[in-house]
C-alpha positions, 0 to 999 in steps of 0.5 A: 080457655084461661080454665086449661090453666087454672089448677084445682082453684075453687070459686073465687072470693070477692072482697073488699079492701077493707075486708082484706085488711081487716083479715088479711091472715084469712085471706092469706090462709085461704088462698093458701090452705083452701086454694081459693084466690080472693078478688080485691075491690076498691070502690067497686072495681076490682083491682087485684087478686090473692092467690097461693104463691104455688099457684103462682108461680106455676101460672107464670111459669106457664106464661113463660112458656107459652110466650116462648112458644110464641117467640119461636113459632114467630121464629120459624115462621120468619125464617120460611119467609126469609132472612130479609128483614127478620131478627133474632130470637133474641133481639124480638125477645129484648124488643118484646121486653121493652115494649112491655116495660 
């Protein structure tokens, strides 16, 4: 399903932390110019991804929109079930933020 959210990014390059350290400018250029993410590994384990800042912002916006839609759906469901025991959308957002902190 995540494919829908990936714009036109190329297949990611996988590189170790040492490789990224040695070639950081190339990693950043590849992310920006070629729209190719780099997955950074440490001791063989995937740790992080370098992507273009515009793609990061686009994905963050999509995630925020998805969360808003989910909260609105929950609020609509709560409203149809009645008001007893329900919380406002703002209260639910605060609870979720506190839970993710």
